KOLTITI-76751 format. One record per residue (C-alpha): residue in one letter; residue number from 1; z, y, x. Coordinates in nm, 3 decimals. Layout:
REM KOLTITI-76751
> A | NUM | Z | Y | X
...
REM end
This chain:
REM KOLTITI-76751
> M | 1 | -1.284 | 7.478 | -15.956
> S | 2 | -1.164 | 7.836 | -15.992
> P | 3 | -0.790 | 7.915 | -15.957
> S | 4 | -0.760 | 8.000 | -16.328
> N | 5 | -0.908 | 7.662 | -16.426
> L | 6 | -0.673 | 7.490 | -16.185
> A | 7 | -0.373 | 7.678 | -16.327
> S | 8 | -0.466 | 7.595 | -16.687
> T | 9 | -0.520 | 7.230 | -16.594
> A | 10 | -0.180 | 7.219 | -16.424
> L | 11 | -0.018 | 7.378 | -16.730
> F | 12 | -0.195 | 7.131 | -16.958
> C | 13 | -0.071 | 6.837 | -16.749
> K | 14 | 0.280 | 6.984 | -16.742
> N | 15 | 0.276 | 6.999 | -17.123
> L | 16 | 0.121 | 6.655 | -17.152
> I | 17 | 0.393 | 6.471 | -16.959
> P | 18 | 0.674 | 6.522 | -17.218
> L | 19 | 0.428 | 6.430 | -17.492
> M | 20 | 0.342 | 6.106 | -17.313
> L | 21 | 0.712 | 6.030 | -17.269
> V | 22 | 0.775 | 6.089 | -17.638
> L | 23 | 0.476 | 5.877 | -17.743
> Q | 24 | 0.591 | 5.600 | -17.512
> Y | 25 | 0.903 | 5.563 | -17.729
> V | 26 | 0.761 | 5.658 | -18.069
> I | 27 | 0.454 | 5.431 | -18.076
> P | 28 | 0.632 | 5.096 | -18.019
> F | 29 | 0.902 | 5.197 | -18.266
> S | 30 | 0.649 | 5.284 | -18.537
> I | 31 | 0.454 | 4.962 | -18.470
> A | 32 | 0.778 | 4.766 | -18.509
> R | 33 | 0.850 | 4.947 | -18.836
> V | 34 | 0.499 | 4.870 | -18.967
> K | 35 | 0.534 | 4.502 | -18.873
> E | 36 | 0.875 | 4.490 | -19.042
> S | 37 | 0.745 | 4.646 | -19.362
> I | 38 | 0.444 | 4.409 | -19.366
> K | 39 | 0.684 | 4.118 | -19.328
> L | 40 | 0.902 | 4.249 | -19.613
> I | 41 | 0.602 | 4.298 | -19.841
> S | 42 | 0.463 | 3.952 | -19.766
> N | 43 | 0.806 | 3.798 | -19.826
> F | 44 | 0.826 | 3.981 | -20.157
> F | 45 | 0.486 | 3.848 | -20.266
> L | 46 | 0.579 | 3.500 | -20.151
> M | 47 | 0.902 | 3.507 | -20.350
> S | 48 | 0.738 | 3.651 | -20.661
> S | 49 | 0.460 | 3.391 | -20.647
> E | 50 | 0.720 | 3.114 | -20.615
> I | 51 | 0.910 | 3.252 | -20.916
> F | 52 | 0.581 | 3.280 | -21.107
> A | 53 | 0.493 | 2.920 | -21.018
> K | 54 | 0.836 | 2.798 | -21.130
> Q | 55 | 0.811 | 2.980 | -21.464
> F | 56 | 0.466 | 2.848 | -21.545
> K | 57 | 0.494 | 2.502 | -21.392
> P | 58 | 0.458 | 2.314 | -21.725
> L | 59 | 0.117 | 2.477 | -21.776
> Y | 60 | -0.015 | 2.341 | -21.447
> L | 61 | 0.135 | 1.992 | -21.465
> P | 62 | -0.118 | 1.725 | -21.561
> T | 63 | -0.045 | 1.576 | -21.902
> K | 64 | 0.003 | 1.201 | -21.914
REM end
């Protein structure tokens, strides 16, 4: 490896370390946010389907 390649590799690694540190904190946070929003959306659909079922219950009840 020539000295210029070695120097550019060292510089690249030096720039990569802060990026890795940032990603280490950003990635879990964003995953948590995505999970939270999925949970909120699924709760919303669950609630709206329950409300829908309550409104239209007489239609689905068997007639005696």
